[in-house]
MIFI-113482 format. One record per residue: x, y, z of N, C-alpha, C, O in turn; residue in three letters; residue number from 1. Coordinates in pm, whole numbers. Example, Ala and Ser with C-alpha at 12.3 -4.5 7.8 and 13.67 -1.06 7.14 Angstrom:
BEGIN
> n_c1;n_c2;n_c3;ca_c1;ca_c2;ca_c3;c_c1;c_c2;c_c3;o_c1;o_c2;o_c3;rest;nr
> 1319;-569;780;1230;-450;780;1320;-330;780;1424;-332;846;ala;1 .
> 1285;-225;708;1367;-106;714;1290;3;787;1341;114;804;ser;2 .
***
This chain:
BEGIN
> n_c1;n_c2;n_c3;ca_c1;ca_c2;ca_c3;c_c1;c_c2;c_c3;o_c1;o_c2;o_c3;rest;nr
> 6845;17141;15898;6924;17261;15863;6888;17376;15970;6771;17402;15997;met;1 .
> 6983;17435;16021;6972;17543;16116;6928;17672;16054;6942;17689;15933;thr;2 .
> 6873;17769;16137;6847;17896;16083;6966;17966;16029;6956;18034;15927;asp;3 .
> 7086;17951;16097;7207;18013;16048;7240;17957;15899;7280;18033;15810;leu;4 .
> 7222;17832;15881;7257;17777;15748;7164;17836;15644;7206;17869;15533;gln;5 .
> 7039;17849;15680;6931;17892;15591;6968;18042;15544;6955;18080;15428;ile;6 .
> 7012;18116;15643;7048;18263;15614;7167;18265;15521;7169;18335;15419;lys;7 .
> 7271;18181;15562;7397;18187;15466;7359;18146;15332;7405;18210;15237;ile;8 .
> 7277;18041;15311;7248;17982;15182;7158;18094;15119;7172;18116;14999;glu;9 .
> 7070;18162;15187;6985;18259;15128;7068;18376;15068;7041;18429;14960;ser;10 .
> 7176;18413;15150;7260;18521;15093;7340;18475;14979;7355;18551;14884;leu;11 .
> 7392;18357;14978;7460;18300;14865;7370;18295;14734;7409;18332;14624;gln;12 .
> 7254;18246;14760;7161;18240;14641;7115;18375;14589;7093;18390;14468;asn;13 .
> 7101;18475;14677;7070;18610;14641;7179;18666;14554;7151;18735;14456;leu;14 .
> 7310;18638;14591;7417;18698;14513;7442;18621;14386;7489;18679;14288;leu;15 .
> 7413;18495;14383;7426;18425;14254;7323;18479;14151;7351;18492;14032;ile;16 .
> 7190;18513;14211;7090;18564;14120;7143;18693;14065;7135;18711;13944;ala;17 .
> 7196;18784;14140;7254;18920;14090;7361;18895;13991;7368;18956;13884;ile;18 .
> 7450;18800;14032;7573;18780;13941;7539;18714;13809;7621;18725;13718;ala;19 .
> 7429;18646;13789;7388;18594;13674;7273;18652;13601;7191;18582;13540;thr;20 .
> 7267;18783;13607;7170;18858;13539;7029;18872;13596;6938;18921;13530;gly;21 .
> 7014;18827;13723;6882;18843;13788;6883;18959;13879;6966;19047;13863;gly;22 .
> 6795;18964;13973;6786;19077;14066;6783;19025;14204;6742;18912;14229;ser;23 .
> 6829;19113;14298;6822;19076;14441;6770;19190;14523;6793;19309;14499;gly;24 .
> 6700;19145;14623;6634;19251;14721;6739;19314;14798;6812;19248;14871;asp;25 .
> 6750;19450;14786;6849;19530;14850;6838;19526;14995;6940;19510;15062;glu;26 .
> 6718;19538;15053;6702;19542;15194;6728;19388;15261;6773;19374;15375;glu;27 .
> 6698;19288;15181;6728;19157;15230;6880;19131;15240;6932;19069;15332;glu;28 .
> 6948;19185;15132;7091;19176;15127;7157;19245;15246;7246;19190;15310;tyr;29 .
> 7115;19359;15272;7171;19442;15382;7144;19371;15520;7229;19370;15609;lys;30 .
> 7029;19314;15531;6983;19249;15658;7066;19130;15683;7123;19113;15791;lys;31 .
> 7075;19048;15588;7155;18925;15595;7308;18954;15618;7374;18897;15705;leu;32 .
> 7354;19042;15537;7495;19075;15545;7530;19124;15683;7628;19079;15742;arg;33 .
> 7448;19216;15736;7476;19279;15870;7471;19171;15981;7555;19165;16071;thr;34 .
> 7364;19083;15967;7352;18979;16070;7467;18880;16076;7518;18843;16182;glu;35 .
> 7504;18840;15959;7616;18740;15953;7743;18799;15985;7822;18725;16045;leu;36 .
> 7781;18921;15958;7905;18982;15987;7918;19020;16134;8027;19042;16187;leu;37 .
> 7804;19027;16194;7796;19054;16342;7800;18926;16426;7802;18930;16549;asn;38 .
> 7800;18813;16357;7817;18685;16425;7965;18658;16431;8032;18622;16334;asn;39 .
> 8012;18680;16557;8167;18660;16581;8212;18526;16557;8329;18509;16521;thr;40 .
> 8130;18426;16573;8182;18296;16558;8213;18260;16411;8309;18187;16385;glu;41 .
> 8136;18306;16320;8145;18275;16180;8203;18379;16098;8229;18352;15980;ile;42 .
> 8227;18499;16146;8277;18614;16069;8406;18579;15983;8416;18607;15863;lys;43 .
> 8495;18520;16053;8630;18489;15971;8622;18382;15863;8712;18357;15784;ser;44 .
> 8499;18321;15869;8475;18213;15762;8403;18270;15639;8401;18208;15533;tyr;45 .
> 8344;18386;15656;8270;18455;15547;8351;18503;15440;8467;18534;15464;leu;46 .
> 8299;18516;15312;8375;18571;15206;8423;18720;15237;8348;18800;15294;pro;47 .
> 8547;18751;15199;8605;18879;15229;8525;18984;15164;8511;19092;15221;asp;48 .
> 8467;18960;15044;8412;19069;14968;8291;19129;15037;8250;19240;15005;phe;49 .
> 8233;19051;15135;8117;19102;15202;8151;19234;15282;8070;19326;15295;leu;50 .
> 8276;19234;15332;8323;19353;15412;8315;19482;15336;8282;19585;15394;met;51 .
> 8343;19479;15205;8356;19599;15127;8238;19625;15034;8227;19737;14983;thr;52 .
> 8148;19530;15010;8035;19549;14931;7915;19557;15008;7854;19456;15043;asn;53 .
> 7876;19684;15037;7774;19711;15136;7620;19711;15069;7518;19701;15137;arg;54 .
> 7623;19721;14939;7494;19717;14868;7506;19622;14761;7616;19578;14729;thr;55 .
> 7390;19584;14697;7382;19504;14581;7456;19563;14459;7524;19494;14383;thr;56 .
> 7437;19699;14446;7505;19767;14337;7660;19758;14346;7729;19746;14246;gly;57 .
> 7711;19766;14471;7851;19759;14481;7898;19615;14450;8005;19593;14393;gln;58 .
> 7818;19524;14488;7856;19378;14470;7858;19355;14315;7952;19296;14262;phe;59 .
> 7753;19404;14245;7746;19389;14103;7873;19446;14024;7930;19381;13937;trp;60 .
> 7911;19568;14061;8031;19631;14009;8154;19537;14038;8244;19526;13955;gln;61 .
> 8156;19474;14151;8272;19394;14193;8274;19265;14105;8377;19224;14053;phe;62 .
> 8156;19207;14092;8154;19068;14032;8164;19069;13877;8222;18978;13818;ile;63 .
> 8105;19177;13809;8098;19182;13666;8233;19206;13604;8256;19172;13487;lys;64 .
> 8324;19266;13682;8458;19293;13637;8555;19179;13676;8662;19162;13617;phe;65 .
> 8511;19102;13778;8605;18998;13818;8594;18874;13731;8694;18805;13708;lys;66 .
> 8467;18844;13679;8450;18729;13595;8359;18763;13479;8262;18835;13501;phe;67 .
> 8383;18716;13360;8304;18751;13243;8186;18659;13220;8094;18696;13147;ser;68 .
> 8185;18544;13276;8077;18440;13245;8000;18411;13369;8048;18430;13481;thr;69 .
> 7874;18362;13351;7789;18330;13464;7854;18212;13532;7861;18210;13655;tyr;70 .
> 7903;18109;13456;7951;17990;13517;8064;18022;13615;8070;17965;13724;ala;71 .
> 8151;18112;13577;8271;18151;13668;8218;18222;13792;8268;18204;13903;glu;72 .
> 8119;18302;13770;8061;18366;13883;7998;18269;13992;8017;18280;14114;arg;73 .
> 7926;18179;13934;7865;18079;14023;7971;17996;14099;7956;17973;14219;arg;74 .
> 8071;17954;14035;8172;17868;14097;8242;17961;14203;8264;17919;14316;his;75 .
> 8275;18084;14163;8343;18165;14263;8260;18183;14387;8316;18178;14496;phe;76 .
> 8124;18206;14378;8043;18222;14498;8021;18091;14575;8012;18092;14697;leu;77 .
> 8014;17981;14503;8004;17853;14575;8131;17826;14658;8124;17784;14774;trp;78 .
> 8238;17851;14598;8371;17832;14670;8386;17928;14791;8436;17890;14897;asn;79 .
> 8342;18057;14771;8362;18159;14878;8274;18122;14995;8315;18148;15108;glu;80 .
> 8157;18065;14978;8068;18034;15089;8103;17888;15139;8047;17847;15241;phe;81 .
> 8185;17813;15076;8203;17669;15119;8259;17665;15257;8223;17576;15335;ser;82 .
> 8358;17768;15297;8427;17762;15418;8328;17774;15536;8340;17699;15633;asn;83 .
> 8236;17862;15529;8151;17888;15639;8039;17774;15651;8004;17734;15761;val;84 .
> 7988;17726;15536;7904;17617;15536;7960;17484;15589;7896;17408;15663;leu;85 .
> 8088;17461;15545;8156;17342;15597;8182;17350;15753;8171;17250;15824;asn;86 .
> 8214;17467;15798;8243;17486;15936;8114;17455;16018;8124;17384;16118;tyr;87 .
> 7999;17501;15980;7876;17486;16056;7833;17325;16039;7790;17262;16136;ile;88 .
> 7847;17273;15926;7809;17129;15921;7902;17040;15990;7860;16931;16030;glu;89 .
> 8030;17076;16007;8125;16997;16090;8088;17014;16234;8092;16915;16308;thr;90 .
> 8051;17130;16279;8012;17150;16419;7889;17068;16455;7880;17011;16563;lys;91 .
> 7794;17065;16362;7670;16995;16385;7689;16847;16396;7621;16776;16471;gln;92 .
> 7785;16803;16318;7805;16656;16312;7932;16606;16374;8002;16518;16326;asn;93 .
> 7955;16671;16487;8085;16633;16567;8075;16490;16614;7969;16428;16605;gly;94 .
> 8188;16437;16665;8196;16299;16721;8103;16284;16835;8034;16183;16842;ile;95 .
> 8096;16381;16928;8012;16366;17047;7868;16368;17000;7787;16289;17049;ile;96 .
> 7829;16459;16901;7695;16463;16847;7653;16316;16792;7546;16264;16825;asp;97 .
> 7736;16262;16715;7706;16141;16647;7687;16021;16741;7596;15940;16728;gln;98 .
> 7784;16018;16842;7774;15913;16943;7655;15921;17027;7593;15817;17053;ser;99 .
> 7614;16046;17077;7494;16062;17152;7371;16032;17086;7281;15969;17142;thr;100 .
> 7364;16079;16956;7248;16062;16873;7213;15910;16858;7098;15867;16863;ser;101 .
> 7328;15832;16839;7311;15681;16825;7260;15622;16955;7178;15530;16952;lys;102 .
> 7302;15666;17060;7263;15609;17195;7123;15642;17216;7047;15552;17251;thr;103 .
> 7078;15765;17198;6938;15809;17228;6850;15748;17132;6741;15709;17173;ile;104 .
> 6881;15732;17013;6798;15671;16907;6770;15527;16950;6659;15476;16932;glu;105 .
> 6861;15469;17001;6854;15313;17037;6744;15296;17141;6684;15189;17144;lys;106 .
> 6712;15398;17229;6615;15377;17327;6479;15420;17280;6380;15400;17350;phe;107 .
> 6472;15481;17162;6336;15509;17102;6252;15599;17192;6129;15589;17189;ser;108 .
> 6314;15692;17275;6236;15782;17351;6224;15908;17281;6319;15985;17270;gln;109 .
> 6110;15931;17235;6086;16055;17142;6116;16182;17216;6183;16267;17157;glu;110 .
> 6075;16204;17334;6092;16334;17409;6241;16352;17432;6289;16464;17413;tyr;111 .
> 6318;16252;17472;6466;16265;17494;6526;16312;17367;6603;16407;17361;ile;112 .
> 6483;16235;17252;6551;16260;17129;6521;16402;17070;6600;16461;16997;asn;113 .
> 6399;16451;17108;6356;16583;17061;6428;16695;17133;6454;16803;17080;ser;114 .
> 6458;16662;17256;6538;16760;17342;6680;16769;17295;6737;16878;17293;gln;115 .
> 6743;16653;17255;6875;16654;17211;6887;16726;17070;6978;16805;17046;trp;116 .
> 6795;16697;16987;6798;16754;16851;6775;16908;16858;6827;16983;16776;leu;117 .
> 6694;16952;16958;6665;17091;16969;6788;17155;17020;6827;17261;16969;lys;118 .
> 6858;17093;17126;6981;17152;17174;7089;17168;17063;7160;17268;17060;ala;119 .
> 7100;17067;16973;7194;17074;16869;7164;17194;16777;7252;17272;16740;leu;120 .
> 7034;17205;16744;6985;17302;16640;7016;17446;16701;7049;17541;16630;glu;121 .
> 7003;17454;16839;7004;17598;16896;7145;17644;16937;7168;17763;16959;arg;122 .
> 7238;17552;16947;7370;17592;17007;7450;17689;16926;7543;17747;16981;lys;123 .
> 7422;17712;16802;7488;17812;16717;7415;17953;16717;7469;18061;16741;ile;124 .
> 7276;17929;16685;7196;18049;16669;7135;18101;16794;7105;18220;16800;asp;125 .
> 7114;18017;16898;7040;18055;17021;7111;17996;17129;7067;17893;17180;asp;126 .
> 7224;18051;17173;7300;18000;17297;7215;17984;17425;7221;17885;17497;pro;127 .
> 7135;18093;17446;7047;18086;17572;6962;17973;17564;6955;17899;17663;glu;128 .
> 6889;17944;17453;6797;17841;17449;6862;17709;17453;6806;17617;17513;gly;129 .
> 6983;17689;17390;7054;17568;17383;7094;17526;17534;7089;17409;17570;ala;130 .
> 7133;17624;17612;7163;17593;17754;7049;17545;17834;7062;17453;17915;ile;131 .
> 6924;17612;17812;6811;17572;17876;6774;17427;17835;6736;17346;17920;thr;132 .
> 6785;17399;17708;6748;17262;17652;6838;17160;17697;6796;17048;17723;thr;133 .
> 6974;17194;17709;7074;17104;17758;7043;17052;17906;7057;16933;17936;ala;134 .
> 7004;17140;17987;6963;17111;18119;6828;17022;18120;6816;16926;18196;arg;135 .
> 6739;17058;18040;6612;16976;18025;6647;16836;17971;6582;16737;18007;thr;136 .
> 6744;16829;17888;6779;16696;17836;6819;16599;17951;6771;16486;17956;leu;137 .
> 6908;16644;18042;6949;16559;18153;6832;16526;18250;6818;16416;18303;ile;138 .
> 6753;16630;18268;6640;16616;18355;6540;16509;18300;6484;16429;18375;glu;139 .
> 6521;16512;18174;6424;16424;18105;6487;16284;18117;6416;16189;18149;thr;140 .
> 6614;16268;18094;6677;16137;18094;6667;16076;18232;6635;15959;18247;thr;141 .
> 6697;16159;18338;6687;16111;18474;6544;16055;18504;6530;15948;18563;cys;142 .
> 6440;16129;18463;6304;16095;18486;6267;15963;18409;6200;15875;18464;lys;143 .
> 6312;15954;18284;6285;15831;18213;6341;15710;18280;6277;15605;18288;phe;144 .
> 6466;15726;18330;6531;15608;18401;6459;15576;18526;6429;15459;18550;ile;145 .
> 6427;15675;18613;6357;15645;18733;6211;15594;18713;6163;15512;18792;leu;146 .
> 6143;15641;18610;6015;15584;18575;6032;15438;18528;5944;15356;18556;asp;147 .
> 6142;15402;18457;6155;15272;18407;6186;15180;18524;6147;15063;18518;ser;148 .
> 6252;15224;18629;6286;15151;18747;6178;15147;18850;6187;15083;18955;leu;149 .
> 6069;15224;18811;5952;15226;18917;5990;15301;19041;5940;15267;19148;asn;150 .
> 6077;15405;19035;6116;15473;19145;6043;15603;19160;6049;15686;19069;val;151 .
> 5974;15626;19270;5893;15745;19292;5986;15866;19325;6085;15854;19397;asn;152 .
> 5950;15975;19272;6024;16112;19294;5930;16222;19282;5824;16209;19222;tyr;153 .
> 5969;16335;19340;5889;16466;19331;5902;16520;19187;6016;16535;19142;ile;154 .
> 5806;16546;19119;5813;16596;18975;5896;16721;18963;5968;16732;18864;asp;155 .
> 5894;16819;19057;5969;16942;19026;6101;16934;19127;6145;17033;19187;asp;156 .
> 6147;16824;19134;6275;16805;19221;6381;16880;19133;6381;16879;19010;leu;157 .
> 6473;16948;19214;6586;17022;19148;6677;16926;19091;6695;16819;19148;glu;158 .
> 6743;16959;18968;6827;16870;18899;6930;16803;18982;6938;16681;18971;leu;159 .
> 7013;16865;19066;7116;16794;19140;7058;16682;19214;7112;16572;19213;pro;160 .
> 6941;16709;19284;6881;16602;19367;6821;16482;19282;6820;16365;19320;lys;161 .
> 6769;16529;19159;6717;16431;19067;6819;16344;19017;6801;16222;19012;leu;162 .
> 6937;16404;18976;7052;16328;18923;7107;16232;19035;7137;16116;19008;tyr;163 .
> 7120;16287;19162;7162;16207;19272;7086;16080;19298;7141;15972;19318;lys;164 .
> 6953;16098;19295;6858;15982;19305;6884;15891;19192;6893;15770;19216;met;165 .
> 6897;15937;19062;6916;15849;18952;7049;15776;18968;7057;15655;18946;thr;166 .
> 7156;15851;19009;7290;15787;19019;7280;15676;19126;7338;15570;19105;ala;167 .
> 7215;15693;19232;7207;15597;19347;7138;15461;19287;7179;15348;19314;glu;168 .
> 7038;15487;19211;6958;15368;19153;7042;15297;19044;7012;15183;19010;asn;169 .
> 7146;15361;18989;7227;15298;18886;7367;15260;18953;7456;15213;18883;leu;170 .
> 7384;15279;19078;7504;15247;19147;7618;15336;19096;7732;15290;19081;asn;171 .
> 7587;15461;19070;7681;15550;19017;7714;15668;19118;7787;15762;19085;leu;172 .
> 7657;15656;19239;7688;15753;19337;7834;15732;19394;7876;15619;19419;ala;173 .
> 7905;15838;19413;8042;15824;19465;8061;15743;19597;8157;15670;19617;pro;174 .
> 7959;15764;19687;7971;15689;19822;7934;15541;19811;7943;15468;19909;asp;175 .
> 7892;15495;19687;7856;15351;19667;7989;15275;19629;7988;15152;19616;gln;176 .
> 8098;15344;19613;8225;15279;19569;8336;15305;19673;8335;15404;19748;his;177 .
> 8433;15209;19674;8544;15223;19771;8672;15265;19694;8760;15328;19752;thr;178 .
> 8684;15231;19562;8802;15269;19490;8803;15413;19478;8704;15470;19431;glu;179 .
> 8908;15478;19516;8923;15630;19513;8910;15685;19369;8856;15794;19353;gln;180 .
> 8956;15616;19265;8954;15673;19134;8807;15666;19086;8764;15754;19011;ile;181 .
> 8731;15566;19126;8579;15570;19086;8509;15673;19157;8426;15745;19101;phe;182 .
> 8541;15684;19288;8475;15794;19370;8504;15932;19311;8418;16020;19309;lys;183 .
> 8626;15948;19264;8665;16085;19213;8584;16107;19076;8522;16212;19058;gln;184 .
> 8587;16006;18980;8523;16025;18860;8383;16045;18872;8329;16136;18809;ile;185 .
> 8313;15963;18953;8162;15976;18977;8125;16103;19049;8021;16165;19027;leu;186 .
> 8217;16138;19137;8194;16276;19203;8210;16389;19104;8145;16492;19119;gly;187 .
> 8297;16375;18999;8316;16472;18894;8187;16478;18804;8150;16584;18753;gly;188 .
> 8120;16358;18788;7996;16360;18703;7890;16441;18778;7820;16522;18717;cys;189 .
> 7875;16421;18912;7788;16481;18990;7807;16634;18987;7714;16714;18970;gln;190 .
> 7938;16669;19006;7970;16814;18993;7933;16879;18866;7880;16990;18863;thr;191 .
> 7962;16804;18750;7930;16847;18615;7784;16866;18606;7746;16969;18551;ala;192 .
> 7696;16784;18652;7558;16813;18643;7513;16934;18719;7432;17015;18673;val;193 .
> 7574;16944;18847;7533;17064;18922;7593;17198;18850;7536;17306;18863;glu;194 .
> 7700;17183;18780;7761;17297;18713;7664;17341;18602;7639;17461;18585;gly;195 .
> 7605;17237;18523;7523;17267;18415;7389;17334;18461;7335;17419;18391;leu;196 .
> 7336;17290;18584;7224;17353;18638;7246;17503;18670;7164;17592;18648;gly;197 .
> 7370;17516;18726;7404;17653;18764;7430;17743;18635;7396;17861;18630;ala;198 .
> 7488;17681;18536;7516;17764;18410;7372;17801;18353;7347;17913;18308;leu;199 .
> 7283;17703;18359;7142;17734;18304;7079;17845;18378;7015;17932;18319;arg;200 .
> 7095;17844;18513;7039;17954;18591;7100;18091;18566;7034;18195;18570;asn;201 .
> 7231;18087;18539;7310;18205;18525;7297;18266;18381;7286;18388;18365;lys;202 .
> 7299;18178;18274;7309;18234;18143;7198;18200;18043;7191;18254;17933;leu;203 .
> 7116;18112;18083;7012;18074;17995;6899;18172;17979;6906;18284;18028;ser;204 .
> 6787;18129;17906;6675;18219;17885;6567;18182;17979;6453;18223;17956;asp;205 .
> 6594;18105;18087;6486;18063;18169;6453;18153;18277;6357;18128;18350;ser;206 .
> 6529;18261;18294;6490;18359;18400;6500;18504;18343;6558;18525;18237;his;207 .
> 6445;18600;18413;6462;18739;18370;6604;18779;18396;6669;18722;18484;gly;208 .
> 6656;18882;18317;6791;18920;18330;6799;19059;18363;6712;19140;18330;lys;209 .
> 6915;19092;18437;6945;19227;18457;7016;19289;18329;7071;19217;18246;lys;210 .
> 7010;19418;18319;7060;19494;18199;7209;19467;18177;7261;19475;18065;ser;211 .
> 7277;19436;18292;7428;19420;18286;7465;19275;18281;7584;19241;18278;ser;212 .
> 7357;19183;18280;7393;19036;18266;7479;18999;18138;7454;19047;18028;gln;213 .
> 7577;18916;18159;7660;18871;18046;7577;18772;17963;7516;18680;18017;val;214 .
> 7576;18792;17828;7500;18706;17743;7591;18582;17704;7710;18594;17677;lys;215 .
> 7525;18467;17703;7609;18344;17660;7644;18348;17516;7571;18400;17432;pro;216 .
> 7760;18289;17490;7798;18284;17349;7781;18136;17300;7739;18050;17378;thr;217 .
> 7813;18110;17179;7810;17980;17125;7894;17877;17194;7863;17759;17207;ser;218 .
> 8012;17938;17242;8104;17848;17313;8046;17803;17448;8072;17690;17489;arg;219 .
> 7972;17883;17514;7901;17845;17637;7803;17734;17593;7798;17629;17656;his;220 .
> 7728;17756;17491;7621;17657;17452;7690;17529;17413;7642;17422;17449;ala;221 .
> 7800;17534;17341;7873;17414;17302;7914;17327;17423;7902;17205;17424;glu;222 .
> 7963;17399;17523;8003;17333;17652;7881;17265;17716;7889;17148;17754;leu;223 .
> 7771;17336;17729;7646;17292;17793;7596;17169;17717;7564;17067;17778;ala;224 .
> 7588;17178;17577;7517;17071;17506;7601;16954;17495;7551;16841;17494;val;225 .
> 7734;16973;17485;7830;16855;17487;7834;16787;17621;7847;16665;17629;asn;226 .
> 7823;16863;17724;7822;16798;17855;7693;16732;17884;7690;16623;17942;leu;227 .
> 7585;16795;17845;7454;16716;17868;7447;16600;17775;7387;16501;17816;ala;228 .
> 7500;16597;17654;7496;16486;17564;7581;16367;17621;7540;16251;17623;gly;229 .
> 7705;16407;17667;7792;16299;17735;7724;16237;17859;7728;16116;17879;thr;230 .
> 7663;16324;17942;7605;16263;18058;7480;16179;18024;7453;16077;18087;met;231 .
> 7407;16224;17926;7276;16145;17888;7324;16005;17837;7268;15902;17874;thr;232 .
> 7436;16007;17746;7484;15879;17696;7529;15793;17819;7493;15675;17825;thr;233 .
> 7602;15844;17909;7652;15769;18019;7541;15704;18100;7543;15585;18132;phe;234 .
> 7442;15789;18130;7323;15741;18203;7241;15634;18140;7200;15538;18205;leu;235 .
> 7217;15651;18011;7137;15559;17929;7210;15425;17913;7151;15317;17922;leu;236 .
> 7339;15437;17889;7422;15313;17867;7435;15236;17996;7432;15112;17997;glu;237 .
> 7450;15308;18100;7449;15240;18237;7319;15176;18272;7315;15065;18324;thr;238 .
> 7206;15249;18242;7079;15195;18269;7064;15071;18189;7021;14971;18246;phe;239 .
> 7095;15067;18061;7091;14953;17978;7169;14831;18041;7118;14720;18047;glu;240 .
> 7284;14856;18082;7368;14755;18129;7313;14710;18264;7314;14588;18284;phe;241 .
> 7269;14782;18351;7215;14735;18472;7079;14659;18454;7056;14560;18523;arg;242 .
> 6996;14702;18368;6873;14627;18344;6892;14496;18274;6812;14405;18297;thr;243 .
> 6991;14478;18192;7030;14355;18123;7082;14245;18216;7069;14125;18192;gln;244 .
> 7146;14299;18331;7202;14205;18426;7097;14149;18514;7119;14044;18574;lys;245 .
> 6984;14214;18525;6883;14171;18618;6807;14050;18558;6715;13997;18621;ile;246 .
***
């Protein structure tokens, strides 16, 4: 469960407590309400009543006249928060995420798997951290493959060069093929990895920032994580194919 899910469910539970005769922390309500409404990605999925009920007292006046029984109030709040929770769960369990998770788990490489799970967890709540982790995921995958093939490399080699070395050892370098379509596709993979490294340098939390620096959003993180996941899957499955042929 992500931090964002925890915050949403905490707010939902706080409101259910108020709506069913209990009490709710006023400062906690205001903090969670403000933080969630300021999240532009999920704002449109949040219950409409959050916009107009700025305090727990205002919410109580709203809910006690809307429904007379505790059961009705519970069902109302569960339904109102279902849209945003379903949205987050759908994003977390996308087709790319599931496919990549299965491939990584198959190789039983704990560090690669931990980087992938960390990237998934961060892509909504921590876009900068997700971009950094996405880059680390590809780097870790390349090193795993090169180590498995007993290929020597400089440990702090830049990502584009590390990927190029990995690609050459897997016969994935563009200049290793004569068919134009394969050269084009494999060249695109190389460009994509270079782009991810550049995105990480530009938008991630790995370097100090100027005050005017553009902050990455969840869509930037989604791009970086999906790209890293796709490339990781491609590299691992190619590695498996090549080693099985030997």
